[in-house]
C-alpha positions in Angstrom: 0.0 -0.1 -0.1 1.0 3.2 -0.9 1.9 6.1 1.7 -0.7 8.9 2.1 0.0 12.1 0.2 0.9 14.0 3.1 4.1 11.8 3.8 5.2 10.9 0.2 8.8 11.7 -0.4 10.8 11.1 -3.7 13.3 8.8 -1.8 10.8 6.2 -1.1 10.6 4.6 -4.3 13.0 2.6 -6.8 12.8 0.7 -10.2 14.2 -2.3 -11.5 14.8 -2.5 -15.3 13.4 -5.9 -16.6 13.6 -5.6 -20.1 14.6 -3.3 -22.7 14.5 -3.4 -26.5 15.3 -0.8 -29.8 12.9 -0.7 -32.8 13.5 1.2 -36.3 10.3 3.3 -37.1 7.8 5.1 -34.6 6.3 3.3 -31.8 2.5 1.8 -32.2 -0.2 4.4 -31.2 -1.1 4.8 -27.3 -3.4 2.1 -26.7 -4.9 3.9 -23.6 -6.5 6.3 -25.8 -8.8 4.1 -28.2 -11.1 6.0 -30.8 -14.3 7.0 -29.0 -12.9 7.4 -25.8 -14.6 10.3 -23.4 -12.3 13.2 -23.0 -13.6 13.6 -19.8 -16.1 11.5 -16.9 -17.5 12.6 -13.6 -19.7 10.0 -11.8 -22.6 9.0 -14.4 -21.4 11.8 -17.3 -19.1 11.6 -19.8 -17.8 14.3 -22.1 -17.3 13.6 -26.0 -15.4 15.7 -28.4 -15.5 15.8 -32.4 -14.6 18.4 -34.9 -16.9 21.3 -34.0 -18.9 19.2 -31.1 -18.9 18.6 -27.2 -21.1 16.2 -26.1 -22.1 15.1 -22.3 -23.5 11.5 -22.3 -24.7 9.7 -19.3 -24.2 6.0 -18.6 -27.5 4.9 -20.0 -26.1 6.1 -23.3 -28.7 9.2 -23.5 -27.3 12.4 -24.7 -28.0 15.3 -22.2 -26.7 18.0 -24.3 -25.0 19.1 -27.1 -22.3 22.1 -27.6 -21.1 23.7 -30.7 -17.4 25.0 -31.0 -15.0 26.4 -33.7 -12.0 23.4 -32.8 -11.5 19.9 -32.5 -11.7 19.1 -29.1 -8.4 17.4 -27.2 -9.5 17.2 -23.5 -11.9 18.5 -20.9 -11.6 19.0 -17.2 -14.8 19.1 -14.9 -15.2 21.1 -11.8 -18.1 22.0 -9.5 -20.8 22.1 -12.4 -18.4 23.7 -14.9 -16.4 21.9 -17.7 -13.3 23.7 -19.5 -12.4 22.0 -22.8 -9.3 22.9 -25.0 -9.4 22.2 -28.7 -7.2 22.0 -31.7 -7.9 24.6 -34.6 -9.7 23.3 -37.8 -7.0 24.9 -39.8 -3.4 26.1 -39.1 -3.2 29.5 -37.2 -0.4 31.7 -36.4 -0.4 29.8 -33.3 0.0 26.3 -34.7 -3.1 23.9 -34.0 -4.3 26.1 -31.2 -8.0 26.3 -30.9 -10.4 28.4 -28.5 -10.8 27.2 -24.9 -14.2 26.9 -23.9 -15.7 26.8 -20.2 -19.4 25.5 -20.2 -21.9 24.7 -17.8 -22.0 21.3 -16.9 -25.9 21.0 -16.4 -27.1 22.2 -20.0 -23.9 22.9 -22.3 -24.5 26.8 -22.0 -21.2 28.4 -23.1 -19.8 30.6 -19.8 -16.6 31.8 -21.2 -14.2 31.4 -24.3 -10.7 31.7 -23.3 -7.0 30.8 -25.0 -4.9 28.0 -23.9 -3.4 25.1 -24.9 -3.5 22.8 -21.4 -5.7 23.1 -18.3 -6.4 21.2 -15.1 -9.6 21.6 -13.0 -9.4 23.0 -9.5 -11.8 22.8 -6.7 -15.3 24.8 -6.7 -15.5 25.1 -10.4 -12.4 27.1 -10.9 -9.4 25.7 -13.4 -5.8 26.6 -14.5 -5.3 27.4 -18.2 -1.8 28.0 -19.6 0.2 28.7 -22.9 3.7 28.6 -24.3 4.9 30.2 -27.4 5.9 33.5 -28.7 6.1 35.5 -25.7 3.9 33.5 -23.6 5.0 31.0 -20.9 1.9 31.7 -18.8 -1.0 29.9 -16.6 -4.0 31.7 -15.5 -6.4 30.6 -13.0 -10.3 31.1 -13.8 -13.3 31.0 -11.5 -16.5 29.5 -12.4 -17.6 32.6 -14.3 -14.7 32.5 -16.6 -13.3 35.5 -14.4 -9.4 36.0 -14.3 -8.2 35.7 -10.4 -4.6 34.9 -10.7 -1.5 34.0 -13.1 2.0 32.8 -13.0 5.1 32.9 -15.1 5.3 29.0 -15.7 3.6 26.8 -18.3 3.6 22.9 -18.6 1.9 19.7 -17.7 -0.2 20.6 -14.4 -0.5 18.4 -11.6 -3.4 19.4 -9.0 -3.5 17.7 -5.6 -3.5 20.1 -2.0 -1.6 22.3 -4.6 -0.6 23.2 -8.1 2.8 21.5 -9.4 4.1 22.1 -13.1 6.6 19.9 -14.9 7.7 22.9 -17.0 8.0 22.7 -20.8 9.4 25.7 -22.5 10.7 24.1 -26.0 13.9 26.1 -25.6 17.6 25.0 -25.8 19.3 25.8 -23.5 16.1 24.7 -21.0 15.3 26.7 -18.1 12.4 24.5 -17.3 11.9 23.1 -13.8 9.2 21.3 -11.7 8.0 23.8 -10.1 4.5 24.7 -7.4 2.6 27.6 -7.8 1.3 29.6 -5.2 -1.1 32.2 -4.5 -0.3 36.0 -5.8 1.5 34.5 -9.4 4.3 33.6 -7.0 6.5 30.5 -8.7 8.2 27.9 -6.1 11.0 26.6 -8.1 12.0 22.7 -7.7 14.8 20.9 -9.7 16.1 22.0 -12.9 15.0 19.9 -16.3 17.6 19.1 -19.0 14.4 18.3 -21.4 12.6 21.5 -22.7 9.7 19.1 -23.6 9.5 16.4 -20.8 6.2 14.0 -21.4 3.4 14.1 -19.1 4.5 12.7 -15.9 2.8 9.6 -13.7 1.6 10.7 -10.3 2.1 8.0 -7.8 -0.5 7.8 -4.8 2.0 9.5 -2.7 1.9 12.6 -4.7 5.4 11.6 -6.0 5.9 12.5 -9.7 8.1 10.0 -12.0 9.5 12.6 -14.6 11.4 11.5 -17.8 14.0 14.1 -18.0 16.1 13.6 -21.3 16.4 9.7 -20.8 16.5 10.0 -17.2 13.9 8.7 -15.0 13.2 10.9 -11.8 10.9 11.1 -8.9 10.1 14.2 -7.9 8.4 14.4 -4.2 5.5 16.6 -2.7 8.0 18.9 -1.3 10.2 19.2 -4.8 12.8 17.3 -3.7 14.1 14.9 -6.3 15.8 11.9 -7.0 17.4 9.4 -9.9 15.8 6.2 -10.2 16.9 5.3 -13.7 20.1 6.5 -16.1 18.1 5.1 -19.0 19.9 7.0 -22.2 22.4 9.5 -22.5 20.9 12.2 -24.6 23.0 15.5 -25.1 21.1 18.6 -24.2 21.7 20.1 -27.4 20.2 16.9 -29.0 17.0 16.9 -27.0 15.0 18.1 -29.7 15.2 14.9 -31.7 14.2 12.7 -28.4 10.3 12.4 -27.7 9.7 10.3 -24.7 6.7 8.3 -23.1 5.8 7.1 -19.6 2.7 4.5 -19.1 2.0 2.7 -16.0 0.2 -0.6 -15.6 0.3 -1.7 -11.9 3.7 -1.8 -10.8 5.2 -2.0 -14.4 6.3 0.8 -15.9 7.4 1.4 -19.9 9.2 4.0 -20.7 9.6 4.5 -24.4 12.0 7.1 -26.2 11.7 7.8 -29.9 14.6 9.1 -32.1 14.4 11.6 -35.3 17.4 10.9 -37.4 19.7 13.8 -37.1 19.8 14.4 -40.9 16.7 12.7 -42.4 13.7 13.7 -40.7 11.4 11.3 -41.6 13.2 8.5 -40.2 12.7 7.2 -36.6 13.8 4.6 -34.0 12.5 3.9 -30.7 14.0 2.3 -27.7 11.7 0.8 -24.7 12.5 0.0 -21.3 10.1 -1.8 -19.1 10.6 -1.3 -15.2 9.1 -2.4 -12.2 8.5 0.1 -9.4 9.1 -0.7 -5.7 8.1 1.1 -2.7 11.2 1.7 -0.1 14.6 2.8 -0.8 
């Protein structure tokens, strides 16, 4: 049994590498995201998204409501009778594939606000954080249930919400200034360990709140107090070559699968990928 979130610490975990492999080409698609899977779920309600449309369906299969949007929904977050939906644009824009983020009433799908952001997370009481990176933006904004801005931070990345808000930053800059940080009220950013990879993949969150972060070929554990420890050095990646390497973490029970895809330095369409299977253990 895992420790309670309050007592979690990075040094409470270790891993054993059980298997490794390397193959040509891209890795297979993510099996955890099959077609038709809801983009969010709360109790008996499921949120589905297709191009130009967001739907709320209950467990009986009845569609409660359908709301139109001008993008392709890619994620949704539910809190306190509200649902925040981020989207990809239907056409390429100066912001790439960024579409609008819409805040909807979970009861009937009516639109509360249209916002801008690429990633979001639900807080309590109908509140959300929403972030954006690119050009001069490297920001996270906090909105209340009416879509009113009430706080902001100079940080962006993968959000982990528990008793606070932590961010595995992704600044897409070489050399990177990314860190694992905590967002505090009043726009304060508590800075934790520095990262080597400017585009670290989404972390895994353990039961005690520890984050497993894949950082340029190194698997790291970051605790709730932002202390960190190295669990496994899987692949040596030069900081200047991180743009050619893209990682992913998947967990099934106590088994962790790490995948690192490498783009050929001179042939952009040619890839290979490496995989590692690790067993997660509690206890130093």
